[in-house]
DRENZA-99922 format. One line per field, with one value per residue: residue in three letters; x negated, y negated, z negated of N, C-alpha, C, CB in turn. Coordinates in pm, whole numbers, m for minus. Each point is the difference from the previous one (the first is absolute). Glycine has a CB too. Example, Ala and Ser with C-alpha at 12.3 -4.5 7.8 and 13.67 -1.06 7.14 Angstrom:
residu	c(ALA,SER)
n.px	c(m1319,m154)
n.py	c(569,m222)
n.pz	c(m780,197)
ca.px	c(89,m82)
ca.py	c(m119,m119)
ca.pz	c(0,m6)
c.px	c(m90,77)
c.py	c(m120,m109)
c.pz	c(0,m73)
cb.px	c(189,m118)
cb.py	c(117,63)
cb.pz	c(m125,215)
//
This chain:
residu	c(MET,GLY,ALA,LEU,ILE,GLY,ILE,THR,SER,VAL,THR,SER,ALA,VAL,LYS,TYR,GLY,ILE,SER,GLN,LEU,LEU,LYS,ALA,GLY,LEU,SER,ASP,SER,ILE,ILE,LYS,LYS,VAL,THR,GLY,ALA,ASN,GLU,LYS,LEU,ILE,GLN,GLY,CYS,LEU,PHE,HIS,GLU,ASP,ASN,GLU,LEU,LYS,GLN,ILE,ILE,ASN,ALA,LYS,VAL,LEU,MET,ALA,ASP,TRP,TYR,TYR,GLU,PHE)
n.px	c(m1157,223,m46,m293,m18,320,6,218,m309,m102,m157,16,m126,m285,m43,42,m230,m212,70,m34,m308,m103,76,m177,m281,146,m277,225,m149,215,197,m82,8,322,149,m139,6,m91,m185,331,77,m231,54,287,m105,m179,251,139,m225,m8,306,m102,m219,171,225,m214,m104,302,56,m247,78,305,m125,m221,156,m145,269,104,m276,136)
n.py	c(m3599,m186,54,m33,m269,m184,186,152,m24,315,m273,m6,278,m68,m257,167,208,m185,m166,258,75,m319,47,267,m203,115,m134,m87,291,128,m114,144,293,m40,m87,107,m360,m76,m159,m85,142,m126,m291,25,69,m243,m225,142,m70,m298,m14,151,m210,m265,96,10,m292,m119,100,m98,m295,m13,39,m258,m98,m90,42,m220,m195,m62)
n.pz	c(m9201,m97,m303,m10,78,10,292,185,180,41,m9,m290,m50,128,m159,m269,52,70,m310,m202,162,m41,m263,m9,145,324,122,228,m24,m176,187,252,m135,m85,228,274,m108,306,m163,17,m262,m152,105,m112,m261,6,37,m235,m192,64,m135,m301,m58,67,m177,m208,67,m2,m283,m119,132,m120,m269,47,m226,296,172,m140,38,312)
ca.px	c(m115,62,20,m142,m95,51,m27,78,m59,m103,m104,m5,m39,m128,m73,m4,m82,m157,m33,m25,m117,m103,m14,m53,m155,m43,m55,80,m41,78,135,7,m17,112,125,m23,25,m119,m74,94,107,m71,m2,120,12,m97,65,106,m57,m48,123,44,m86,33,120,m26,m81,92,81,m89,m28,121,32,m112,48,m51,76,104,m82,m16)
ca.py	c(m93,m137,m17,m8,m88,m118,m12,115,23,82,m91,m71,96,34,m127,m2,92,m33,m105,44,68,m109,m50,83,m10,94,m72,9,108,117,m18,26,162,56,m24,m8,m139,m74,m113,m106,21,m19,m153,m44,17,m63,m140,2,7,m152,m100,29,m61,m136,m16,15,m127,m113,1,m19,m142,m60,25,m85,m134,m116,m28,m111,m120,m62)
ca.pz	c(m5,m10,m140,m67,21,59,126,56,116,m32,16,m149,m102,23,m40,m147,m31,34,m77,m139,m1,m23,m135,m103,28,127,84,129,78,m67,33,129,16,m63,59,141,26,69,m74,12,m113,m132,m18,m34,m143,m76,1,m93,m130,m16,m20,m130,m83,m21,m81,m157,m54,9,m124,m137,m12,m47,m158,m102,m69,63,113,m31,m39,110)
c.px	c(49,30,m118,m81,71,m3,39,m76,m111,m133,m38,m44,m145,m90,m8,m95,m145,m29,m15,m133,m121,m20,m69,m143,m37,m45,81,m40,66,125,38,m9,131,136,16,55,m118,m49,102,94,m56,m29,120,31,m86,47,107,m50,m51,129,42,m87,8,122,m24,m80,81,98,m60,m34,133,16,m106,69,m58,63,102,m51,m7,114)
c.py	c(m140,m45,m12,m123,m138,m23,127,35,108,m70,m56,96,34,m110,7,94,m22,m120,52,94,m107,m42,84,4,108,m82,30,119,128,3,42,162,79,m13,m5,m144,m65,m140,m113,16,m31,m141,m71,8,m84,m153,1,m4,m143,m95,33,m73,m168,m44,7,m115,m132,m7,m18,m141,m92,m2,m67,m117,m119,m35,m104,m136,m82,m88)
c.pz	c(m30,m154,m90,3,67,151,73,125,m16,m8,m147,m104,7,m50,m157,m51,22,m105,m144,m5,5,m131,m95,37,116,103,130,78,m37,38,135,14,m64,67,159,51,76,m74,m11,m101,m125,m13,m37,m136,m72,m11,m98,m143,m33,m40,m143,m96,m10,m76,m148,m50,7,m123,m121,6,m40,m152,m60,m28,76,130,m1,m51,128,35)
cb.px	c(m129,110,193,m3,m181,m63,m172,232,63,130,82,192,226,70,88,225,184,m1,114,267,121,51,193,212,m55,161,m224,22,m206,m121,m6,m103,m278,m128,26,19,146,96,m240,m30,112,m102,m161,57,63,m190,m48,133,m65,m198,92,88,m139,m114,123,m1,m218,m17,125,m113,m195,96,112,m224,9,m201,m46,145,m143,m140)
cb.py	c(141,45,116,218,208,m78,m163,m70,m233,173,m57,m153,90,140,m149,m66,123,64,m162,m13,207,m74,m111,138,m74,171,m5,m243,m114,m5,m174,m242,m25,m42,m117,268,m8,103,61,m22,174,223,9,52,217,173,m43,124,252,37,m11,219,216,m10,95,250,109,17,130,237,44,72,226,71,108,50,212,187,122,178)
cb.pz	c(164,239,46,55,21,m210,m59,m93,70,100,249,55,6,191,209,m9,38,284,159,m51,113,201,42,m47,m262,m42,m129,9,29,m179,m151,59,m24,m191,m213,23,m208,229,91,230,116,0,155,205,34,77,238,166,26,193,256,71,55,193,185,11,82,255,107,m17,179,212,6,96,m235,m112,36,m54,m185,57)
//
């Protein structure tokens, strides 16, 4: 698992899997039924996803031509 996604702890691997399900569009209620994960764990994955989105947005902003005009 570590070689595939770069993480080795069980909790991190579960969070990675849940975040991928969320990105694929599965609702949290379906994820709860399929994985047995609790609300707190799923919310932790949503927060992680938000951080990824912020990083992507920041990278795009930094690459924009108008950024350097400031």
